[in-house]
N, CA, C and O atoms as a GROMACS GRO file, in nm:
protein
  544
    1MET      N    1   1.645   3.110   3.194
    1MET     CA    2   1.586   3.220   3.110
    1MET      C    3   1.436   3.187   3.096
    1MET      O    4   1.399   3.075   3.062
    2ALA      N    5   1.361   3.276   3.121
    2ALA     CA    6   1.208   3.260   3.104
    2ALA      C    7   1.163   3.249   2.966
    2ALA      O    8   1.223   3.313   2.880
    3LEU      N    9   1.060   3.171   2.933
    3LEU     CA   10   0.990   3.167   2.805
    3LEU      C   11   0.860   3.238   2.823
    3LEU      O   12   0.801   3.240   2.931
    4HIS      N   13   0.817   3.294   2.715
    4HIS     CA   14   0.688   3.378   2.706
    4HIS      C   15   0.603   3.320   2.617
    4HIS      O   16   0.639   3.231   2.540
    5LEU      N   17   0.468   3.376   2.622
    5LEU     CA   18   0.367   3.345   2.530
    5LEU      C   19   0.333   3.467   2.461
    5LEU      O   20   0.354   3.576   2.514
    6ILE      N   21   0.277   3.455   2.336
    6ILE     CA   22   0.228   3.576   2.261
    6ILE      C   23   0.089   3.532   2.217
    6ILE      O   24   0.069   3.415   2.184
    7LYS      N   25  -0.012   3.628   2.217
    7LYS     CA   26  -0.151   3.596   2.179
    7LYS      C   27  -0.208   3.708   2.120
    7LYS      O   28  -0.173   3.818   2.161
    8LEU      N   29  -0.299   3.699   2.019
    8LEU     CA   30  -0.372   3.810   1.958
    8LEU      C   31  -0.483   3.840   2.054
    8LEU      O   32  -0.550   3.751   2.108
    9CYS      N   33  -0.501   3.966   2.074
    9CYS     CA   34  -0.611   4.018   2.163
    9CYS      C   35  -0.737   4.035   2.077
    9CYS      O   36  -0.750   4.141   2.014
   10VAL      N   37  -0.829   3.941   2.068
   10VAL     CA   38  -0.943   3.942   1.998
   10VAL      C   39  -1.059   4.005   2.073
   10VAL      O   40  -1.086   3.969   2.188
   11GLY      N   41  -1.126   4.099   2.010
   11GLY     CA   42  -1.240   4.170   2.073
   11GLY      C   43  -1.190   4.292   2.142
   11GLY      O   44  -1.275   4.362   2.197
   12ALA      N   45  -1.077   4.327   2.148
   12ALA     CA   46  -1.022   4.458   2.209
   12ALA      C   47  -0.934   4.527   2.102
   12ALA      O   48  -0.846   4.463   2.044
   13GLU      N   49  -0.956   4.651   2.076
   13GLU     CA   50  -0.867   4.715   1.976
   13GLU      C   51  -0.750   4.781   2.037
   13GLU      O   52  -0.653   4.811   1.968
   14THR      N   53  -0.756   4.806   2.173
   14THR     CA   54  -0.643   4.888   2.230
   14THR      C   55  -0.629   4.818   2.379
   14THR      O   56  -0.719   4.752   2.432
   15PRO      N   57  -0.512   4.843   2.433
   15PRO     CA   58  -0.496   4.799   2.568
   15PRO      C   59  -0.593   4.857   2.660
   15PRO      O   60  -0.630   4.789   2.756
   16ASP      N   61  -0.641   4.978   2.642
   16ASP     CA   62  -0.742   5.035   2.734
   16ASP      C   63  -0.883   4.955   2.713
   16ASP      O   64  -0.960   4.943   2.809
   17ASP      N   65  -0.911   4.906   2.597
   17ASP     CA   66  -1.027   4.822   2.584
   17ASP      C   67  -1.022   4.691   2.665
   17ASP      O   68  -1.121   4.644   2.720
   18LEU      N   69  -0.901   4.635   2.668
   18LEU     CA   70  -0.875   4.517   2.741
   18LEU      C   71  -0.886   4.541   2.894
   18LEU      O   72  -0.947   4.464   2.968
   19ARG      N   73  -0.821   4.657   2.936
   19ARG     CA   74  -0.827   4.694   3.080
   19ARG      C   75  -0.980   4.713   3.122
   19ARG      O   76  -1.021   4.667   3.228
   20THR      N   77  -1.060   4.780   3.035
   20THR     CA   78  -1.196   4.800   3.079
   20THR      C   79  -1.274   4.664   3.077
   20THR      O   80  -1.359   4.646   3.164
   21TRP      N   81  -1.253   4.575   2.990
   21TRP     CA   82  -1.313   4.445   2.994
   21TRP      C   83  -1.268   4.369   3.111
   21TRP      O   84  -1.349   4.305   3.177
   22ARG      N   85  -1.136   4.372   3.142
   22ARG     CA   86  -1.081   4.297   3.257
   22ARG      C   87  -1.142   4.357   3.391
   22ARG      O   88  -1.173   4.280   3.481
   23ALA      N   89  -1.160   4.493   3.405
   23ALA     CA   90  -1.209   4.549   3.522
   23ALA      C   91  -1.365   4.510   3.542
   23ALA      O   92  -1.415   4.492   3.653
   24ALA      N   93  -1.431   4.502   3.427
   24ALA     CA   94  -1.578   4.451   3.438
   24ALA      C   95  -1.582   4.309   3.480
   24ALA      O   96  -1.671   4.272   3.556
   25ARG      N   97  -1.490   4.226   3.436
   25ARG     CA   98  -1.483   4.087   3.478
   25ARG      C   99  -1.453   4.069   3.612
   25ARG      O  100  -1.510   3.985   3.682
   26ALA      N  101  -1.355   4.153   3.658
   26ALA     CA  102  -1.311   4.147   3.800
   26ALA      C  103  -1.420   4.185   3.897
   26ALA      O  104  -1.432   4.131   4.007
   27ALA      N  105  -1.503   4.283   3.851
   27ALA     CA  106  -1.613   4.338   3.937
   27ALA      C  107  -1.713   4.235   3.951
   27ALA      O  108  -1.786   4.234   4.050
   28ALA      N  109  -1.723   4.136   3.848
   28ALA     CA  110  -1.821   4.028   3.847
   28ALA      C  111  -1.771   3.911   3.927
   28ALA      O  112  -1.845   3.816   3.951
   29GLY      N  113  -1.640   3.917   3.969
   29GLY     CA  114  -1.579   3.814   4.058
   29GLY      C  115  -1.500   3.720   3.970
   29GLY      O  116  -1.462   3.615   4.023
   30HIS      N  117  -1.470   3.741   3.846
   30HIS     CA  118  -1.386   3.655   3.760
   30HIS      C  119  -1.241   3.686   3.767
   30HIS      O  120  -1.202   3.802   3.753
   31PRO      N  121  -1.156   3.583   3.789
   31PRO     CA  122  -1.007   3.607   3.791
   31PRO      C  123  -0.958   3.636   3.644
   31PRO      O  124  -1.022   3.603   3.545
   32PRO      N  125  -0.839   3.700   3.641
   32PRO     CA  126  -0.781   3.724   3.507
   32PRO      C  127  -0.723   3.595   3.442
   32PRO      O  128  -0.604   3.563   3.455
   33VAL      N  129  -0.810   3.527   3.374
   33VAL     CA  130  -0.777   3.397   3.306
   33VAL      C  131  -0.796   3.413   3.160
   33VAL      O  132  -0.891   3.476   3.112
   34VAL      N  133  -0.695   3.350   3.083
   34VAL     CA  134  -0.715   3.342   2.941
   34VAL      C  135  -0.726   3.194   2.914
   34VAL      O  136  -0.644   3.114   2.959
   35ARG      N  137  -0.832   3.159   2.836
   35ARG     CA  138  -0.870   3.025   2.806
   35ARG      C  139  -0.818   2.990   2.661
   35ARG      O  140  -0.837   3.066   2.567
   36THR      N  141  -0.757   2.881   2.650
   36THR     CA  142  -0.708   2.831   2.520
   36THR      C  143  -0.735   2.679   2.510
   36THR      O  144  -0.758   2.611   2.610
   37ARG      N  145  -0.731   2.633   2.392
   37ARG     CA  146  -0.748   2.477   2.379
   37ARG      C  147  -0.628   2.406   2.412
   37ARG      O  148  -0.637   2.303   2.479
   38GLN      N  149  -0.515   2.448   2.372
   38GLN     CA  150  -0.390   2.371   2.392
   38GLN      C  151  -0.305   2.427   2.519
   38GLN      O  152  -0.280   2.546   2.535
   39THR      N  153  -0.267   2.330   2.600
   39THR     CA  154  -0.182   2.359   2.715
   39THR      C  155  -0.044   2.356   2.664
   39THR      O  156  -0.005   2.265   2.590
   40PRO      N  157   0.039   2.466   2.707
   40PRO     CA  158   0.182   2.468   2.663
   40PRO      C  159   0.262   2.350   2.714
   40PRO      O  160   0.252   2.317   2.832
   41LYS      N  161   0.336   2.290   2.636
   41LYS     CA  162   0.408   2.172   2.682
   41LYS      C  163   0.530   2.226   2.771
   41LYS      O  164   0.582   2.155   2.856
   42ARG      N  165   0.570   2.352   2.746
   42ARG     CA  166   0.679   2.403   2.810
   42ARG      C  167   0.637   2.492   2.924
   42ARG      O  168   0.705   2.590   2.953
   43ALA      N  169   0.525   2.460   2.993
   43ALA     CA  170   0.468   2.540   3.093
   43ALA      C  171   0.569   2.573   3.208
   43ALA      O  172   0.574   2.686   3.255
   44ALA      N  173   0.643   2.480   3.249
   44ALA     CA  174   0.742   2.510   3.361
   44ALA      C  175   0.831   2.622   3.327
   44ALA      O  176   0.862   2.703   3.415
   45GLU      N  177   0.876   2.634   3.199
   45GLU     CA  178   0.963   2.740   3.154
   45GLU      C  179   0.895   2.878   3.159
   45GLU      O  180   0.957   2.981   3.189
   46ILE      N  181   0.764   2.874   3.128
   46ILE     CA  182   0.682   2.994   3.120
   46ILE      C  183   0.654   3.044   3.274
   46ILE      O  184   0.651   3.162   3.305
   47LEU      N  185   0.637   2.949   3.353
   47LEU     CA  186   0.611   2.976   3.493
   47LEU      C  187   0.728   3.032   3.574
   47LEU      O  188   0.715   3.079   3.687
   48ALA      N  189   0.842   3.023   3.506
   48ALA     CA  190   0.967   3.066   3.576
   48ALA      C  191   0.996   3.214   3.538
   48ALA      O  192   1.112   3.252   3.518
   49GLY      N  193   0.897   3.291   3.528
   49GLY     CA  194   0.907   3.428   3.513
   49GLY      C  195   0.854   3.488   3.377
   49GLY      O  196   0.876   3.605   3.344
   50GLY      N  197   0.784   3.399   3.304
   50GLY     CA  198   0.728   3.442   3.171
   50GLY      C  199   0.608   3.532   3.173
   50GLY      O  200   0.543   3.545   3.277
   51SER      N  201   0.580   3.594   3.067
   51SER     CA  202   0.462   3.682   3.051
   51SER      C  203   0.382   3.643   2.924
   51SER      O  204   0.432   3.577   2.833
   52LEU      N  205   0.261   3.686   2.924
   52LEU     CA  206   0.180   3.665   2.804
   52LEU      C  207   0.172   3.809   2.733
   52LEU      O  208   0.114   3.905   2.786
   53TYR      N  209   0.232   3.813   2.615
   53TYR     CA  210   0.239   3.941   2.530
   53TYR      C  211   0.122   3.942   2.448
   53TYR      O  212   0.098   3.848   2.372
   54TRP      N  213   0.040   4.052   2.457
   54TRP     CA  214  -0.076   4.082   2.370
   54TRP      C  215  -0.047   4.162   2.243
   54TRP      O  216   0.023   4.264   2.244
   55VAL      N  217  -0.106   4.110   2.132
   55VAL     CA  218  -0.105   4.175   2.003
   55VAL      C  219  -0.228   4.243   1.974
   55VAL      O  220  -0.334   4.180   1.971
   56PHE      N  221  -0.222   4.368   1.952
   56PHE     CA  222  -0.345   4.454   1.911
   56PHE      C  223  -0.325   4.507   1.770
   56PHE      O  224  -0.232   4.584   1.746
   57LYS      N  225  -0.406   4.468   1.680
   57LYS     CA  226  -0.409   4.519   1.542
   57LYS      C  227  -0.263   4.498   1.482
   57LYS      O  228  -0.209   4.587   1.417
   58GLY      N  229  -0.210   4.392   1.504
   58GLY     CA  230  -0.074   4.345   1.443
   58GLY      C  231   0.046   4.409   1.513
   58GLY      O  232   0.154   4.412   1.453
   59VAL      N  233   0.034   4.463   1.646
   59VAL     CA  234   0.135   4.518   1.710
   59VAL      C  235   0.134   4.473   1.854
   59VAL      O  236   0.029   4.485   1.917
   60ILE      N  237   0.253   4.418   1.917
   60ILE     CA  238   0.265   4.392   2.057
   60ILE      C  239   0.262   4.527   2.135
   60ILE      O  240   0.344   4.616   2.113
   61LEU      N  241   0.166   4.535   2.224
   61LEU     CA  242   0.160   4.665   2.308
   61LEU      C  243   0.172   4.648   2.456
   61LEU      O  244   0.224   4.735   2.525
   62VAL      N  245   0.125   4.536   2.508
   62VAL     CA  246   0.133   4.516   2.650
   62VAL      C  247   0.169   4.368   2.678
   62VAL      O  248   0.167   4.278   2.593
   63ARG      N  249   0.202   4.355   2.806
   63ARG     CA  250   0.226   4.214   2.866
   63ARG      C  251   0.168   4.200   2.988
   63ARG      O  252   0.143   4.302   3.052
   64GLN      N  253   0.138   4.079   3.039
   64GLN     CA  254   0.091   4.046   3.166
   64GLN      C  255   0.170   3.923   3.224
   64GLN      O  256   0.178   3.820   3.157
   65PRO      N  257   0.223   3.932   3.334
   65PRO     CA  258   0.301   3.819   3.389
   65PRO      C  259   0.206   3.694   3.403
   65PRO      O  260   0.091   3.706   3.444
   66VAL      N  261   0.261   3.574   3.366
   66VAL     CA  262   0.183   3.453   3.382
   66VAL      C  263   0.205   3.393   3.531
   66VAL      O  264   0.318   3.375   3.577
   67GLN      N  265   0.100   3.367   3.593
   67GLN     CA  266   0.099   3.323   3.735
   67GLN      C  267   0.076   3.170   3.748
   67GLN      O  268   0.136   3.104   3.833
   68ALA      N  269  -0.013   3.114   3.659
   68ALA     CA  270  -0.044   2.975   3.669
   68ALA      C  271  -0.092   2.928   3.535
   68ALA      O  272  -0.147   3.006   3.458
   69ILE      N  273  -0.070   2.792   3.503
   69ILE     CA  274  -0.121   2.732   3.380
   69ILE      C  275  -0.173   2.603   3.433
   69ILE      O  276  -0.106   2.526   3.501
   70GLU      N  277  -0.303   2.582   3.396
   70GLU     CA  278  -0.377   2.462   3.440
   70GLU      C  279  -0.463   2.400   3.328
   70GLU      O  280  -0.533   2.475   3.260
   71THR      N  281  -0.461   2.274   3.306
   71THR     CA  282  -0.543   2.202   3.215
   71THR      C  283  -0.674   2.160   3.288
   71THR      O  284  -0.672   2.098   3.395
   72ILE      N  285  -0.788   2.196   3.224
   72ILE     CA  286  -0.915   2.173   3.283
   72ILE      C  287  -0.986   2.075   3.206
   72ILE      O  288  -0.973   2.084   3.084
   73GLY      N  289  -1.060   1.980   3.254
   73GLY     CA  290  -1.143   1.877   3.188
   73GLY      C  291  -1.058   1.779   3.118
   73GLY      O  292  -0.936   1.776   3.125
   74GLU      N  293  -1.141   1.690   3.041
   74GLU     CA  294  -1.074   1.579   2.971
   74GLU      C  295  -1.156   1.565   2.841
   74GLU      O  296  -1.266   1.619   2.828
   75GLY      N  297  -1.101   1.494   2.748
   75GLY     CA  298  -1.170   1.474   2.618
   75GLY      C  299  -1.198   1.591   2.541
   75GLY      O  300  -1.115   1.682   2.539
   76ALA      N  301  -1.312   1.599   2.474
   76ALA     CA  302  -1.347   1.709   2.398
   76ALA      C  303  -1.366   1.841   2.463
   76ALA      O  304  -1.354   1.946   2.401
   77GLY      N  305  -1.397   1.834   2.591
   77GLY     CA  306  -1.409   1.953   2.677
   77GLY      C  307  -1.280   2.003   2.738
   77GLY      O  308  -1.280   2.097   2.817
   78ARG      N  309  -1.175   1.942   2.701
   78ARG     CA  310  -1.040   1.986   2.771
   78ARG      C  311  -1.011   2.121   2.725
   78ARG      O  312  -1.043   2.158   2.612
   79ARG      N  313  -0.946   2.204   2.815
   79ARG     CA  314  -0.900   2.336   2.769
   79ARG      C  315  -0.788   2.378   2.874
   79ARG      O  316  -0.774   2.316   2.979
   80CYS      N  317  -0.715   2.479   2.840
   80CYS     CA  318  -0.614   2.532   2.931
   80CYS      C  319  -0.654   2.661   2.981
   80CYS      O  320  -0.709   2.740   2.903
   81GLU      N  321  -0.632   2.696   3.109
   81GLU     CA  322  -0.655   2.830   3.163
   81GLU      C  323  -0.517   2.886   3.210
   81GLU      O  324  -0.447   2.830   3.295
   82ILE      N  325  -0.490   2.992   3.152
   82ILE     CA  326  -0.365   3.070   3.196
   82ILE      C  327  -0.407   3.194   3.276
   82ILE      O  328  -0.468   3.290   3.230
   83ARG      N  329  -0.364   3.175   3.403
   83ARG     CA  330  -0.389   3.290   3.495
   83ARG      C  331  -0.273   3.396   3.482
   83ARG      O  332  -0.155   3.368   3.502
   84VAL      N  333  -0.319   3.520   3.446
   84VAL     CA  334  -0.229   3.634   3.438
   84VAL      C  335  -0.241   3.730   3.548
   84VAL      O  336  -0.347   3.737   3.610
   85GLY      N  337  -0.132   3.811   3.578
   85GLY     CA  338  -0.139   3.917   3.676
   85GLY      C  339  -0.234   4.018   3.632
   85GLY      O  340  -0.259   4.031   3.512
   86GLU      N  341  -0.291   4.096   3.728
   86GLU     CA  342  -0.374   4.210   3.705
   86GLU      C  343  -0.312   4.323   3.617
   86GLU      O  344  -0.372   4.382   3.528
   87LYS      N  345  -0.185   4.344   3.654
   87LYS     CA  346  -0.106   4.461   3.594
   87LYS      C  347  -0.082   4.435   3.447
   87LYS      O  348  -0.034   4.329   3.408
   88MET      N  349  -0.116   4.534   3.367
   88MET     CA  350  -0.068   4.530   3.227
   88MET      C  351   0.057   4.621   3.207
   88MET      O  352   0.053   4.739   3.242
   89ILE      N  353   0.160   4.570   3.154
   89ILE     CA  354   0.279   4.647   3.147
   89ILE      C  355   0.291   4.686   3.000
   89ILE      O  356   0.287   4.599   2.913
   90ALA      N  357   0.305   4.815   2.968
   90ALA     CA  358   0.323   4.858   2.831
   90ALA      C  359   0.461   4.821   2.787
   90ALA      O  360   0.558   4.819   2.863
   91THR      N  361   0.465   4.791   2.657
   91THR     CA  362   0.597   4.749   2.593
   91THR      C  363   0.622   4.838   2.472
   91THR      O  364   0.532   4.903   2.419
   92VAL      N  365   0.747   4.838   2.431
   92VAL     CA  366   0.778   4.915   2.305
   92VAL      C  367   0.704   4.833   2.198
   92VAL      O  368   0.712   4.710   2.189
   93PRO      N  369   0.627   4.915   2.114
   93PRO     CA  370   0.541   4.850   2.010
   93PRO      C  371   0.627   4.775   1.914
   93PRO      O  372   0.726   4.828   1.863
   94GLN      N  373   0.590   4.649   1.890
   94GLN     CA  374   0.662   4.564   1.796
   94GLN      C  375   0.562   4.488   1.704
   94GLN      O  376   0.476   4.412   1.749
   95PRO      N  377   0.580   4.513   1.572
   95PRO     CA  378   0.487   4.450   1.473
   95PRO      C  379   0.493   4.294   1.486
   95PRO      O  380   0.594   4.232   1.519
   96ARG      N  381   0.376   4.238   1.458
   96ARG     CA  382   0.365   4.094   1.462
   96ARG      C  383   0.261   4.057   1.366
   96ARG      O  384   0.153   4.116   1.364
   97ARG      N  385   0.291   3.956   1.282
   97ARG     CA  386   0.178   3.898   1.190
   97ARG      C  387   0.077   3.831   1.259
   97ARG      O  388   0.099   3.790   1.374
   98ALA      N  389  -0.039   3.812   1.201
   98ALA     CA  390  -0.151   3.742   1.255
   98ALA      C  391  -0.118   3.589   1.262
   98ALA      O  392  -0.044   3.535   1.179
   99PHE      N  393  -0.174   3.525   1.360
   99PHE     CA  394  -0.165   3.384   1.384
   99PHE      C  395  -0.284   3.339   1.466
   99PHE      O  396  -0.356   3.418   1.526
  100GLN      N  397  -0.300   3.201   1.466
  100GLN     CA  398  -0.414   3.150   1.549
  100GLN      C  399  -0.358   3.100   1.677
  100GLN      O  400  -0.245   3.052   1.681
  101GLY      N  401  -0.435   3.110   1.784
  101GLY     CA  402  -0.397   3.052   1.917
  101GLY      C  403  -0.287   3.144   1.985
  101GLY      O  404  -0.287   3.267   1.981
  102TRP      N  405  -0.197   3.067   2.045
  102TRP     CA  406  -0.078   3.144   2.103
  102TRP      C  407   0.053   3.080   2.050
  102TRP      O  408   0.055   2.969   1.996
  103ARG      N  409   0.150   3.150   2.067
  103ARG     CA  410   0.288   3.096   2.031
  103ARG      C  411   0.393   3.130   2.143
  103ARG      O  412   0.376   3.222   2.223
  104TYR      N  413   0.498   3.051   2.141
  104TYR     CA  414   0.609   3.076   2.231
  104TYR      C  415   0.686   3.201   2.184
  104TYR      O  416   0.696   3.230   2.065
  105LEU      N  417   0.737   3.274   2.281
  105LEU     CA  418   0.817   3.390   2.246
  105LEU      C  419   0.941   3.384   2.328
  105LEU      O  420   0.931   3.397   2.450
  106ASP      N  421   1.062   3.366   2.270
  106ASP     CA  422   1.182   3.354   2.343
  106ASP      C  423   1.233   3.488   2.400
  106ASP      O  424   1.212   3.593   2.339
  107GLN      N  425   1.296   3.485   2.510
  107GLN     CA  426   1.342   3.604   2.573
  107GLN      C  427   1.414   3.700   2.479
  107GLN      O  428   1.399   3.821   2.495
  108GLU      N  429   1.492   3.650   2.381
  108GLU     CA  430   1.564   3.752   2.291
  108GLU      C  431   1.475   3.817   2.191
  108GLU      O  432   1.518   3.906   2.118
  109ASP      N  433   1.350   3.775   2.184
  109ASP     CA  434   1.253   3.835   2.092
  109ASP      C  435   1.155   3.923   2.147
  109ASP      O  436   1.075   3.980   2.072
  110VAL      N  437   1.154   3.943   2.285
  110VAL     CA  438   1.055   4.017   2.348
  110VAL      C  439   1.081   4.164   2.336
  110VAL      O  440   1.197   4.204   2.340
  111PRO      N  441   0.980   4.248   2.322
  111PRO     CA  442   1.000   4.392   2.326
  111PRO      C  443   1.034   4.442   2.459
  111PRO      O  444   0.987   4.382   2.556
  112ALA      N  445   1.108   4.542   2.477
  112ALA     CA  446   1.138   4.604   2.606
  112ALA      C  447   1.013   4.672   2.667
  112ALA      O  448   0.926   4.725   2.599
  113ASP      N  449   1.013   4.665   2.794
  113ASP     CA  450   0.902   4.755   2.865
  113ASP      C  451   0.918   4.895   2.849
  113ASP      O  452   1.029   4.947   2.855
  114LEU      N  453   0.806   4.964   2.827
  114LEU     CA  454   0.807   5.106   2.836
  114LEU      C  455   0.809   5.156   2.980
  114LEU      O  456   0.742   5.100   3.067
  115GLY      N  457   0.889   5.267   3.006
  115GLY     CA  458   0.891   5.316   3.145
  115GLY      C  459   0.762   5.404   3.169
  115GLY      O  460   0.675   5.417   3.083
  116GLY      N  461   0.758   5.457   3.282
  116GLY     CA  462   0.653   5.549   3.322
  116GLY      C  463   0.657   5.675   3.246
  116GLY      O  464   0.748   5.697   3.166
  117ALA      N  465   0.552   5.766   3.268
  117ALA     CA  466   0.554   5.896   3.199
  117ALA      C  467   0.685   5.974   3.216
  117ALA      O  468   0.729   6.045   3.126
  118ALA      N  469   0.745   5.957   3.331
  118ALA     CA  470   0.865   6.034   3.360
  118ALA      C  471   0.985   5.982   3.276
  118ALA      O  472   1.084   6.052   3.257
  119ASP      N  473   0.972   5.856   3.226
  119ASP     CA  474   1.072   5.794   3.138
  119ASP      C  475   1.043   5.826   2.988
  119ASP      O  476   1.110   5.768   2.903
  120GLY      N  477   0.947   5.914   2.952
  120GLY     CA  478   0.911   5.956   2.818
  120GLY      C  479   0.811   5.856   2.757
  120GLY      O  480   0.827   5.828   2.638
  121GLU      N  481   0.716   5.802   2.821
  121GLU     CA  482   0.620   5.713   2.766
  121GLU      C  483   0.546   5.782   2.650
  121GLU      O  484   0.505   5.898   2.658
  122VAL      N  485   0.534   5.710   2.550
  122VAL     CA  486   0.466   5.754   2.417
  122VAL      C  487   0.332   5.696   2.408
  122VAL      O  488   0.317   5.575   2.429
  123PRO      N  489   0.228   5.778   2.377
  123PRO     CA  490   0.101   5.711   2.356
  123PRO      C  491   0.108   5.606   2.248
  123PRO      O  492   0.183   5.619   2.152
  124ALA      N  493   0.025   5.494   2.264
  124ALA     CA  494   0.035   5.380   2.185
  124ALA      C  495   0.016   5.404   2.031
  124ALA      O  496   0.089   5.352   1.946
  125GLU      N  497  -0.085   5.485   2.006
  125GLU     CA  498  -0.115   5.527   1.862
  125GLU      C  499   0.003   5.596   1.793
  125GLU      O  500   0.033   5.574   1.676
  126LEU      N  501   0.069   5.682   1.872
  126LEU     CA  502   0.180   5.759   1.819
  126LEU      C  503   0.298   5.656   1.804
  126LEU      O  504   0.363   5.655   1.700
  127ALA      N  505   0.325   5.580   1.894
  127ALA     CA  506   0.428   5.477   1.883
  127ALA      C  507   0.406   5.377   1.764
  127ALA      O  508   0.502   5.334   1.699
  128ARG      N  509   0.288   5.345   1.740
  128ARG     CA  510   0.248   5.254   1.629
  128ARG      C  511   0.281   5.328   1.507
  128ARG      O  512   0.351   5.273   1.422
  129ARG      N  513   0.238   5.451   1.488
  129ARG     CA  514   0.273   5.530   1.364
  129ARG      C  515   0.422   5.543   1.337
  129ARG      O  516   0.469   5.528   1.224
  130LEU      N  517   0.492   5.570   1.443
  130LEU     CA  518   0.635   5.589   1.445
  130LEU      C  519   0.705   5.462   1.376
  130LEU      O  520   0.792   5.464   1.289
  131ARG      N  521   0.645   5.349   1.439
  131ARG     CA  522   0.704   5.216   1.393
  131ARG      C  523   0.674   5.196   1.244
  131ARG      O  524   0.756   5.145   1.168
  132GLU      N  525   0.557   5.236   1.209
  132GLU     CA  526   0.514   5.207   1.066
  132GLU      C  527   0.607   5.286   0.974
  132GLU      O  528   0.644   5.230   0.870
  133ILE      N  529   0.647   5.404   0.998
  133ILE     CA  530   0.728   5.478   0.919
  133ILE      C  531   0.879   5.458   0.932
  133ILE      O  532   0.961   5.517   0.861
  134GLY      N  533   0.910   5.368   1.031
  134GLY     CA  534   1.048   5.342   1.057
  134GLY      C  535   1.125   5.431   1.144
  134GLY      O  536   1.248   5.423   1.150
  135ALA      N  537   1.054   5.519   1.213
  135ALA     CA  538   1.123   5.622   1.291
  135ALA      C  539   1.145   5.574   1.432
  135ALA      O  540   1.202   5.648   1.512
  136TRP      N  541   1.104   5.459   1.466
  136TRP     CA  542   1.126   5.402   1.598
  136TRP      C  543   1.154   5.262   1.600
  136TRP      O  544   1.174   5.205   1.708
   0.00000   0.00000   0.00000
């Protein structure tokens, strides 16, 4: 069973903001990499099919499959680079409290993926409001 990561998306208020930023970085020749200070000790479990789940304004909204985890540098300059897939997969909105850095997310705690528009995809803002009032 795969293990996942969860991380707050700082600097982007919506998944579209993150897509726009990623597209600009890709156009400049930068790969889709998330940099953190700590390397996950359970990296092998994450690489066995795990994803990075993004939290926007207290709600998980999208995920990106994790492709590689690498520790760069040594000493004070040491950091971790998590390479994620280009595709952002919308998930059922799931509230999440604020935290620092990243956290592990077990398979049984992950929100389900939202299907395409044909499957009744709901706009993120509407889904968030429905969750707030307990209707979803």
